[in-house]
N, C-alpha and C positions, 0 to 999 in steps of 0.2 A: 403590498401584495399577498396574495393566499397562494403559498408554496407547499406542493405536495411531494414528498418524496417516496418512492415505492422500491422496496429491495426484498431479495430473497430470504435475509435472515439480518440479525445484528449480533452475531456471534462474536464475541470478543476474542476468541481464539484465532479468528481469521485476520486480525491484525488491521493493515491498511483498509480493506475494502469498508469494514466498519467504522473505523476511525474516520474515514473519509465523508461517509454518509452522514453521520453524526455531527461531524464538525461543520459541514456545510449547513445543515439545518440550525445548529446552534448559532451560527455566525448570523443568518438572516434573522432569526429570532431576536438577538441581540439588537439588529439596526431596525426593529419595530415592526417587522412582517410577521403575519401568521403562518406558522410552519406546522405541517402534519408529517409524520412518517407511518406508511403502511407496511408491515412485514409479517413474517411467519414466526412460528415459536421454535423455530430448528437453533439449537445450540441458545436458548433463551436463558439469561440468568437475570432476575429481577434487580439484583443489586447492581448491574452493569449499568442499569438506565435510571439510577438515582441521580438527582441533582441536576438535572436536565431545565430547569426553569420553566418557561411557558410553552415548550415543546409539546404537542400532542402526539401519543404514539399508540398506534393499535397493532396489538400482537395476536394474530390469529393463527388457529390450530391448522395442521397440515393434515392432507390426505394421502390415499394410494394415487399413483406411485410417489413415493418421498423423494427419490433422487431427482424428480423433476421441479421439486418445490411446490408441488399442486396444493393449494389450499381454496376449496371454494368459499369458505368463508372470507378469504381476502377477496375474493371477485364480488361476492357480495357487497362487502365493505366499500370497495373502489366504485360501485356503481353509485352508492350513496355520497361519496365525498369529492368524487372528480368533478361533479357538476358545480361544487363550491369553491373551486380552485381556479386561480388563473394561470398556471403552469405546473407541469408535472415533471418531476425528474425520474428517470429510470435508471436503476443501477445494475450493471452487468448484462449479460446476453444468455440466450439458450435455456432460459427458465420459464415456468409458469407466469411469474409476474409480470414478464415482458409481454407475453401476449394478453393477459389480463389487463393490465396498465394502458398498453396502447388500444386495445379493444374498446374499453371505456372512454378512453379521450376520443376515440374515433365517434363513438355513439352518441357523446355529448359536445362534440366540436371544441374541444380543448386543446392547445398545443403542448407537446411533450418534447423534452430533451433527453437524448440517450447518451449515458457514459458507459462505453463498452469496456473500461477496466482493462485493458490488454488483450482481450479476447480475439482481436482482429491482427494482432502481431502474428506474423507468418509461423515462427515458432509454436505459438499457442493455437494458431489457427488450424493447422494441420493435425492436430490431436483429435482423434475419436472422430475423424472426418465424416465417417458414414452417419453417425448418429446426429452429428451438427447438421449435414446436409438435409436430413429428414425434418429438422427443427426449422432450418431456413426455408424449405419449399413450403411448410404448414404456415409459418407466421413470421419468421425472424426477419426475411429480407423486406417484407411489407412494413416490419416495425421501423427498420432503418430508412427505407426509403420515403415515408409518410412522415418523418420526425421533423419538427422544426430544424433541428441540427443534432451534432453530437458534440460531446464535452469530452475533450482529451485534457489530460494533465500534464503534457509535455509535447514540446513540438516533435520530438523522435516518435510518439505514440501516433502522431497525425501521419507522419510520413510513411511508416510501416503500415498503417491501417488503410492508407487510400486506396489500394487495389481491391478491397474487399468492404469497403465503407457503404456503398451504394447511395451515399448522399456526399453532396461537395460542402454542404453548409455545416459551420460548427465554430466554435471557441475553443482556444487553448488557454486553460486556466490551471495553475497549480493546484495542489491540495497544500494545506498549510498545517503548521504544528501550533499547539497552544503553549506559548512560552513559559505561561504562569504555571502549568501541570507540571514542567520539568523543575521548576523551583530552585531553590539552593541546593547544588549537589553535596552529599556527604563526603568526608575525606576519602582518600585512597583505601585507607585501611579499613572502611566498612566493607568493601568487597572480600577482602582477605578474612576478615573475621567471620563473614558469613561462609565462605569457603576456604577453610584453611589450608587444603592442599595446594591453593596458589602459592603460599609462602610468599617471597619477596620477588617473585618472578614478573616480568612485563606480561601485560593481557593481550593477546590477539582475540578480538570478540567477533563472533557471528551472532547477530541478535535478529531472528525472525523465525517465520515457519520453516520447519525441515521438510522442505518441499523438492520435488525432483528437479525443478528449474533454477533452484537457488545457488547452484554450485558448490553445494557442500564437498562433493567428492573433489573438486578443484582445491578448496580451501584445503582439505586434509593433505593431499599431496603436496601442495605448496609450503604449508606448515612444517611437515615432516622433512622437506629438503633443507628448509633453513635451521631446524632444530637440529640437524647433523652437525653444524658449525658453530652452536650456540645451545647452552643448556639454560639459559635464563628467561625462557618464554614458555607461555603456557595458552593453551587453547581453549576458550569459553564458547561453548555452543548453547546459546540461551533461545528457546522457543518451542513450542507444541510440535510434536512428531506429526508428519503426515505420509508415514510409510517408509522412510529411508534410513531412520536411525540404525536399524538393526545391521543394515549394509555398511553404514559408516563405522559403526563400531567393529565390525569385524575387519575392515580395510586399516582403521586406526591400531587394531592389535597386530596385524601383519607388519605393519611399519614400525612398531614398537615405540609408539608414542602415547599408549594408553596412560601412563603414569603423568604425562603432561596435557590431559584433557578431560573436560569435564562437561557432560550434558547436564542443564539445569532443569530442562522442562519450562513451561511458560513461566513468565515472570511479570509482575505487575507491581506499581505502588512503589514501596520503599526498597524492595529488592531491584526493581528497574533502575531506580536512581543510584543505587549502589554499584550496579553493574555500569553503567554509564559514567559514573564518577571515577571508577577504579581501573577502568580499561585504557589501553595504550594506543590501539589500532582499532579501527573498525573495518571488517573487511566483507564484500559481497561481491562473489564472482557469479553473479547470476548469468544464466543462457538467455534469459528474458525477464525483463522487469519492467513493469508498466510506469511505475512512478519510484517507489522506494522510500516509503514515509520514515523506514528505519535509519536510512542516510542522513535524512533531514534531521532526526533527533539526534543522532549521534554527532552531526556537525554543530547542531545548537549547543551542544555541551563542549564543543572544543576538541572533540575527539578526532585525531587526523583519519581520514577516510580514503580507502582504497576500494575501488568499485570496478566493474567491467564496462565496457563500451556497449553493452547490453541492456544497461541500467539507463532509463530512458533521459534521466536528468544529467547524464555524463557530461554533455556540452557545456550546460550551465556551470556546472561545478568545475570543469576543466577551465573554462575561461576565466572564471574568478579565481584561479590557482587554490582552489578549495578542496581539491582531491588529487589523488594519483589515479590513473585510469590506463587499464591493460585489457586485452582481449582474454576472454574466459578460458584460459590455458595455464597450467601449473606452473610452467617455467616463467611465464612473464610475472606471474602474481607473487613467486618466490623471489624474483629479482625486485620488484617494487615494496614487498614486505622487508627484505634484508635492508634495503636503502633507508626506509623510514626507521628502522630500528638502529641503525647505525649512525643515522643523523638527526639526533633529537632536536637541535635546533630547526631544520628543516620540517621536522615533524609538528612541532609547536606552531611553526608559520602556518602550515596547511590548516592546522586547528583553528588558528585566530581567523583566517580567511572564511573558513567554513561558519564560524559562528557569525561573522559579519553577513555573509551572503543570506543566511536564514533570516536574521533581524530585518534585511532590506526586502527581500523576496519570498520568503517561505513561512510567514506566520499568518495567522487568519486574518488579524485586521488590516495587514497590509493588503489583503486580497478582497476585503468587502465591496469595494466599488466595483472590480470586475465582476463578481458574480452577481452583484445588483443589476450592472448594465445587461448581462446575459439573459437574467430572467424576464427583465422588463422587456427587451426588444423582443423576446419570444412570445411573451403575454401580448404585447401590443400589435406586431405584426404578424406572427405566425411563423416565422423564418428567422434564423440566424444568418449573418453574411457567410458568403463563399469564402472558404479557405484558400488561400494561395498555393 
């Protein structure tokens, strides 16, 4: 098959969205398909796109208005490459590439699949509602209605999206992780050598974008509550800031836990492995989380996971006894965090279950057949099955 992915950008600072698009494309290329990605130069770092094998990637310049991801060069390129494709995969909603990708699929009578990436979750759907309503009236509703179907990465994503999806067809297929890229983790001391302020304390890790929806405020409050009873813990917040760090730092200072807290900024490569290898608990109290690739990466490394029931993977992880799950509230997270720290045998058990779950269900090679079947059905029939 000839598979075309269309995305607003491949900015590595965006974490999961970029990793998912590239991961899907690499997976199908490894399985012998011809795969192309068409994107814009927003956040483009050439080094990030090295070593992608046979993937063909077109990075096109943006135009005004940039917030919309406008790129007339992208539109022209899509007019050229859509006719050569058997199926097109559009990533995320409400941006120029959705209109352009769908428009040229309609023009050239090619089927396309839409991955909403959590934007139809009520918590996110209601944000900037006026601006989104304009986009829906102009193009987005038609893009959804005319799609072969929607690609959801967790069952909960479909359940939350159903009232707004405008299309009952689709598939639920998770995002995978590349177990080889996680490699052999360095010893725990590597993290403490990198950040000496940690000392010999146990590390409570937040790893992801510092975004309004990620529950950093809940994490700070719950950590502070536990830290009142024990001084042997340290809070590590690793990831790029999306506008909430200053507010979080003020609250950390008010709570008196600044000496026990460190922001690292974005990490990758050896630093990322050191963080995963040296942390004792991974915590994600998100108010809304479409998938949570950082959850899967932490679990793959055997780190005990504590997540909210708004992380759409929570059911799968809870059923496998691979995580503790709580509502996104400080008291609930403090209780679970205290439990993991006070019961190391139980924490190790959750870590083992998490690693086993990832090996069986959340690495790319285990998902190859499902992705291939989704693309083949859309290309052959123009429609994915209706979801129950």
